[in-house]
C-alpha positions, 0 to 999 in steps of 0.5 A: 971864540967868535962870540968872544971876539965880537964881545971883546971888540965891544969892550975895547971900544968902550975902554977907548982902545978900539975902533967901530968895526964891521966884521965878517967871519965863518965858523969851524967846526960848525956851531949851533948858537942859542939866543941869550934867553933861549933854554939850553934844553933846546939843544940835543947835546949828544947829537951835536957831539955825534955830528962834530958840532959845537954849541954856544950861547950868544950875547944877543937874543933870538933863536937857534942858528946852525953856523955852517956854510954861511957868512956871519957879520957883526957891527960894533959901534958907540950908541951915539954913532949916527948910523946906530943912533936911536932905538933897536928897531931904528938902528937895525933898519939903518944898518940893514941898508948896508946889507940890502945894498950888498945883496943887491950888488950880488943880484939878489932881489931882497926886500925889507918890510917897512911896517911891523907885522904880527909874529908867529906865536908858534915859532919853534927853536930855530931862528929861521923858522919865521922872519921877525919884524923888518928882517931881510927876505926874498920872496917872503922867505927869511935870508938873514937872521940878525940880533942886537945887544947894547952894553957899556954905551956900545951897540953890537949887532950880528947876523947870519947869512946862509950861503948854501946847503940844507937849512933843515940841518939845524933840527938834527941839533935840536930836540924834537919837541921844539917845533917846526921840522922844516924851513923850506917854506920859511927861509932861503939860502943865498944860492937859492936866491941867486940861482948860483953859488957864491964864495964867502970872499965874493959875498964879503966884497959885496957886503963891504961895498954895500955898507960903504955906499949905503952908510957912507963909510970909509972902511979900512981892512984890519985885524984884532989888536993885542988888547982885543985878542987878550980880551977875546981869549979871556972871554973864551975861557971864562964865559963862552966855554963854560956851563955857567954861561952856556947853560944859564937858562 
């Protein structure tokens, strides 16, 4: 349903029935999400069922993420909006200023590389295996994994910020042949970065403030419209709960 809601906001915006949106959410029960072009054979379906996890394919790229004990954000805006204008890398770096500002409000010593680097050709099935170009890190370890898609003249960017817990839990949901078996040297939780536990609500407040300050936004809290809810429910039924979508690769 979370993926259906993100896409519904995009379509509502394209239909002239929505507003540019910054959304923060969590997942219940925990869910493994695959990137748009990631093989569904990476998923250990029996293990997910045994653990009580669901799984879904995202509309954006990247590798698998276990959404558990985390905050997920999404930004949906028209391509002509100055804050997302330009290419994917340009818009991603601009939006990241809001994430960086919010994390610094919390006290995190975050960093975003300004130059492209050579990516790990041996990267496994898990998203947090290796930081991608321009992604936010702490002490060289990936803190946020983000991805973007563009449809109907709109931009959808979303990403995962692990708040606490064992990041290696993702491997219990993946087949053993898909690469790296530990993320301890490659990724970090916000709790590890700060040396203290922070609640979902505290992180939402800080990130909202960071986006407001860094991107000069006047945020107004709100919920989904009836139009968006209707679209989300339809997408949930016809796409994100179907094998046709989730097993497309």
